[in-house]
N, C-alpha and C positions, 0 to 999 in steps of 0.2 A: 932751920926751916921746919915747920909743922906739917905732918901728914894727916889730913882729915879723914876720919873713918866713921863708922857707925857708933863707936864708943866715944865717951867724952875725950876732948882733945886738949892737950897742953896748950896754954896760950889763950883759950877762949875766955877764961876768967879775967884776962887782962883787957878784954874788949870793953867798950863803954857799957855802962849799966842800962837796964831796960827803961830808965826814965829819960834817956837821951835819944832823940830822934836821929836815926841813921840816914845817910845818903848812900844808896846802894846802886851801883852801876853794873849792869848785866850784859855781857856779850850775848849774841844770839847763836850763830852757827858754830857748832862744836861745844857749846855751853848749855844753852836752853834747848836747843834742838840738835839732833844728830845730823850727819852729812847727807841724809835723805830728806831733811827738813821736818823730821818727826819729833814732837815733844811728848815725852812719856807722861802718863797720868801722875806719877810721883812728882816730877818736876813742876808740872802745871799746878798741882794742888799746893805744893810748898810755896811757889811764887805767888799764887792767889792769897795764901794765908799771910805772907809778908806784906803784900799790898794792903790787905784788910787791916793789918796791925797798925797802920798809920805811918810807917817809915816812908821816906822819899825814895821810891824805887824808880830807877831810870834805865831804859834800854839804851845801850851804847854799842852800835853796830856799824859794820862796813856797808850793810845793805842800804839801798836807797829808800826814800820815804814810803812808797807804795808797797814795798816788800817788808817794811817794818810794821806797818799798821796792823796786819793780822796777828803778829806776835803780841803787840800791845793789847789787842782785844782778848787773846787767849789767856793772858795772865790777869785780866780784870783791871787793867790800869786805865782809869778815866781822867784823872787829874795829875798834874805834875809836868814832867819834861821827858824828852827823848832825844838822843843824839844819833843821827844817821850819817851815812857817807863818811865814816871815819872822822867825824867832827866837822864835816863840811856843812851840815844842815842841823839846826836845833829846833825842836818843836816845843810848843807849850800846849799841853792837853787840857781841855775844858769841855765837858759835855754841853755847856751852854753855847758854844760856838757852832756855826752852821755845819762844819765838817767834823767837829769834835776836836779840832786842833788848829793852830796857826803856826806859821814859820816865823820865828823871832830872830833867827840869824842864818845867814848863808854866806859862805866864803868862796869866792870865785877866783879864777886865775886864767892866765893865757897858757893854753896847753901846747902851743906850737913848738917851742924849743925842745921840750921833753919828747914830744911825739916824733919830731924829725930825728933827734939823736937816737931814740930807741929803734926806729924803723931801719936806720942804717945798720945797727948791730943785730936786730932781730927781724929780718925782712919777711919771714914767714909767719910772724905772730898776727893775732887778730886784735883789733883795737875797738874800744867802745868809749863813749864820752857822754856824761850827763851834763846837759847845758843848764843855764841859769833858770830856764823855764820848766825844768823837770823832764825834758825830753831826752831820750837816749839815741845817739847817733852811733852807727857801728859800721865796720867793714866786714865783708865776707860772711854775712848772715850771723854775726856773733850775737848770741842771746844767752842770758843767764837769769836764773830765778831771783838773784839779788837785785836785778834792775827794777823789778816791780811793774814794768811796762814793756810793751813790745818795742824793740829797738828798730829805728828807721835806718835802712841801708843807705849809705852815702859814700861818695868818693873821699879819698884821704885829704884832698885839698879843702873840702867843706869842713872836715873836722879841725883842720889847722886854723880856720877862720872863726871857729866858735869860741864862746866864753864858757869855761868849764867849772863845774863843782867837783866832779870826780872823773878820773880817767882810769880805765881798766885795760890791761894788756894780758893776753893769754896765748899760750902756744902749746899744742900737743906734740910739737917736735923738739921741745926743750924741757929741761928740768929746772927746779928752783935754783940749783947751783949755777946753771947756765945764766939765769936771770941775774943772780947776784954778781956773777963775773962781768956780765955786760954793763950793769949799773956802775960797778967800780971803775970800769974803763971809760964810761961816758962822763961820769962826774956830774950827775944831775944837780942842777942848782935852781933855786927859785921855787922848788916844790918840796912836798913831804911825801915819802913813799914807803911802802912796806911790801915785802914779798910773802905770798901765801904758802899754803901747803904744797901746791903743785907749782907749775910755771905760771904763776898768776901774780900780777903786779897791780897794786892800787896806788893811785897818785892823787894827792890833794894839794891845796894851796900851801905855800911855804909856812911852816910853823903850825899848821893845822893837824891835830890828832884828836883822838877820843879824849885824851887827857886835857888838851887845851880847852875843848868845849865844856868838859865836866868842871874844870876849874872856874870857868866863867859862871856856870850854874851854881857852884858851891858858894861863890861870893854873892851871887844874886839872892840865894835863900838863907845865907848866913850860917851854914853848917861849919862846925869846927873840923879841921883837917883830920883829927884823930877819930872822928865819927864817920869817916868815909870808908866804904867797902867796895871792892871791885872783883869781878870774877870773869876770867877769859881764858882762851886757849891759843890764840894766834899771835903771830909776830906783830900784827897791828894792835895788839893789846899790851905790848911791853910798856909803853909810856903810861897807860892807864893803871897797870898793876904797880908800877913804880910810884905813881902819883898817890894812890890810895893809902889811907892809914892802915888798911888791912887788904893786901892784894893776894888773891887766891888763884892759882893756876889749875886748870883741869888736868887730870892725870895723863891724858894723851898729848899734852902740849909739847912742842919742841924743847930741847934742852935750854936754849937761850931764853925762852919764856919762863920756864921753871926756875931758872937761875935768878930772876929778878923778883920772884914772888915771895911772900912771907909764909905761905902755906901751899900745899898741894892737896887737892881733893881727888876723889875717884874720877874715872874717865866719864865722858858723856854717855857711854854705853852702859855705865853702872850708876847713872843718875847722880853724878858728883855734884851738880849744881843744887840738887835737893838737899844734900847733906849740909852744904854751906848755908842755904836759906833756912833750914830748920834750926841751925845753931844761932840764928838771929832772933828767934821768937822767944 
């Protein structure tokens, strides 16, 4: 595994040459922005330079659409694609469109079985659901910046009857280990899930991950697998880092994320994403 620093890095010479267009997938929280949602000037400038160089730069995030659009704007990305909701929603970006984008793919699922099983094991957790129309339904005034819209408070039965793109479960009374323990005992089926830094669980349709959405885009634009790069820090990035020809984990990533990466860069607090992006210019 390569450790990415400010100095030349072993392995970079093995990357595709500058005549080859790269497909670059970038996580947002913990990668482009810190956990307060702040993007440093160094990361912003590096991302803008890579976008301007003509590579196919794509945001790949667990955030929902409206929370992703400001990041797209910050890095100057006007054309191309973006993956939201951990692969549940894919956008095509084009300044000629009325909104500047269109949704080209949306993966929905029935959340009821997972919600019922989780609530039995985690009765004090808060639940939120993004429906097929982009609305967020939530229990107990559950709100998060990653939703991008104000969540609508509903009863649990209403959530069970909805069609979901994304389900989020959070508990201040539990740890991520508690969530992993609960999931192992529940045996969630028919969905794809990842546990976050804290007691935070993201659920998507079965087989849907950032990697599955990115692979569909790779085939759509015709990029060779060797010319794919991904940078991320979370457990929901594991499939993406494994999928990429060059998978780079942020320095603060959990051990299981670092274990699947080809390289490790500096942490988000030390502008690790900027180091990776500069290596692509």
